[in-house]
C-alpha positions in Angstrom: 0.9 -13.3 -14.9 1.8 -9.8 -16.1 4.3 -8.0 -14.0 4.3 -4.4 -13.0 6.7 -2.3 -15.2 9.3 0.1 -14.0 7.5 2.9 -15.8 4.2 2.0 -14.0 6.1 1.8 -10.7 7.7 5.2 -11.1 4.4 6.7 -12.3 2.6 5.4 -9.2 5.2 6.9 -6.8 5.4 10.3 -8.6 1.6 10.5 -8.6 1.6 9.5 -4.9 3.9 12.5 -4.2 1.8 14.8 -6.4 -1.2 13.9 -4.2 0.9 14.5 -1.1 1.8 17.9 -2.3 -1.9 18.7 -2.9 -2.7 17.5 0.6 0.2 19.4 2.1 1.4 16.2 3.6 4.7 15.7 5.4 7.6 14.4 3.4 6.9 10.9 2.2 8.7 7.8 1.0 7.1 5.3 -1.3 8.1 1.9 -2.5 6.6 -0.4 -5.2 7.1 -4.1 -4.9 6.3 -6.6 -7.7 3.8 -9.4 -7.0 6.7 -11.5 -5.7 7.6 -9.0 -3.1 10.8 -7.7 -4.7 11.6 -4.0 -4.9 10.7 -2.4 -8.3 11.1 1.3 -7.3 11.7 3.4 -4.2 11.8 7.2 -3.8 12.0 9.4 -0.7 11.1 13.1 -0.7 13.5 15.6 0.6 13.0 15.9 4.4 11.7 12.3 4.9 13.2 10.8 8.0 15.5 7.8 8.4 14.1 4.2 8.2 11.4 5.2 5.6 12.6 2.5 3.2 12.2 -0.3 5.8 8.8 1.0 6.9 7.4 1.4 3.4 8.7 -2.0 2.4 7.1 -3.6 5.4 3.8 -2.0 4.7 3.8 -3.1 1.0 5.1 -6.6 1.9 2.5 -7.1 4.5 -0.2 -6.2 2.0 1.1 -8.8 -0.5 1.6 -11.4 2.2 -2.2 -11.4 3.1 -3.7 -10.0 -0.2 -5.2 -7.0 1.6 -4.2 -3.5 2.4 -1.8 -3.0 5.3 -4.7 -1.3 7.1 -6.6 -4.6 7.0 -3.4 -6.5 8.0 -3.2 -4.3 11.1 -6.9 -5.1 11.8 -6.1 -8.8 11.4 -3.2 -8.5 13.9 -5.6 -7.0 16.4 -8.1 -9.8 15.9 -5.6 -12.7 15.8 -2.3 -11.8 17.5 -0.9 -15.3 17.6 -1.6 -15.8 13.9 0.2 -12.6 13.0 3.1 -13.4 15.3 3.6 -16.7 13.6 3.2 -15.2 10.1 5.8 -12.6 10.9 8.2 -15.3 12.1 7.6 -17.3 8.9 7.7 -14.5 6.4 10.6 -14.1 4.1 10.2 -10.3 4.2 9.2 -7.6 6.7 5.6 -7.0 7.8 5.1 -3.6 9.3 1.8 -3.3 11.1 0.5 0.1 10.0 -1.7 1.4 7.3 -0.2 2.9 4.1 0.3 -0.3 2.1 -2.0 -0.9 -0.9 -2.3 -3.7 -3.4 -1.9 -2.7 -7.1 -4.3 -4.5 -9.4 -4.4 -4.6 -13.2 -7.5 -4.0 -15.3 -8.6 -7.7 -14.8 -8.2 -7.4 -11.0 -4.9 -9.5 -10.8 -2.5 -8.3 -8.1 0.6 -7.1 -9.9 2.3 -5.5 -6.9 1.9 -3.3 -3.9 2.9 0.2 -2.7 4.0 1.2 0.7 3.8 4.8 1.7 5.1 6.4 4.9 5.8 9.8 6.4 2.4 11.2 7.4 -0.5 9.8 9.4 -1.8 6.5 8.2 -4.9 7.9 6.4 -2.8 10.4 4.4 -0.3 7.7 3.5 -3.2 5.5 2.3 -5.0 8.3 0.4 -1.8 9.3 -1.4 -1.0 5.7 -2.3 -4.5 5.1 -3.7 -4.3 8.3 -5.7 -1.0 7.3 -7.1 -2.2 3.9 -8.2 -5.3 5.3 -9.9 -3.4 8.1 -11.7 -1.2 5.4 -13.2 -4.3 3.7 -14.7 -4.3 0.8 -12.3 -6.8 -0.3 -9.6 -6.9 -0.6 -5.8 -9.1 -2.8 -3.6 -11.2 0.3 -3.1 -12.2 0.4 -6.8 -14.5 -2.7 -6.7 -18.2 -3.0 -5.9 -19.2 -4.9 -2.9 -20.3 -7.8 -5.1 -17.0 -7.9 -7.0 -15.0 -7.6 -3.8 -16.9 -10.6 -2.4 -16.4 -12.6 -5.6 -12.7 -11.7 -5.7 -12.2 -12.2 -1.9 -11.1 -8.6 -1.4 -11.0 -7.4 2.2 -12.0 -3.8 2.6 -12.7 -1.6 5.6 -14.5 1.6 6.2 -13.8 4.5 3.8 -10.5 6.3 4.5 -11.0 9.9 5.6 -8.3 12.6 6.0 -8.3 13.1 9.8 -7.4 16.7 9.3 -10.8 17.4 7.7 -12.9 16.0 10.6 
């Protein structure tokens, strides 16, 4: 298994912040965890509020725990609350039930880490995270065809749309 590098982690975060600037998002914080759930990099923009490290980490850890975006983890918690309650009790890390956590995949589709982004609405957090991953030359769950997603057991939801453009 190839691990995510520090340079890749920082590139993802900086490109996440670049997308946030383009979208005129609120101040964000972003964390990259390696595939084992350990912190690889964390940055918080000026003006980001307190507790952003913990929230971002919980989003990324939740994505890793269930091999799906934190948006899909949130959906699972709505469908099976007792399962998620038990999982949160057993987990050796935090699971924060909000969107903004995305898996990071290498060119072969292997999960090499996850990013958690927090500070704006869930959709903006997700869109910035996805842009950051792609700009670093890596893949998200959204980058696979329906057939590949089924073959790789990737759980995806409806397209993510910036709510400010509705």
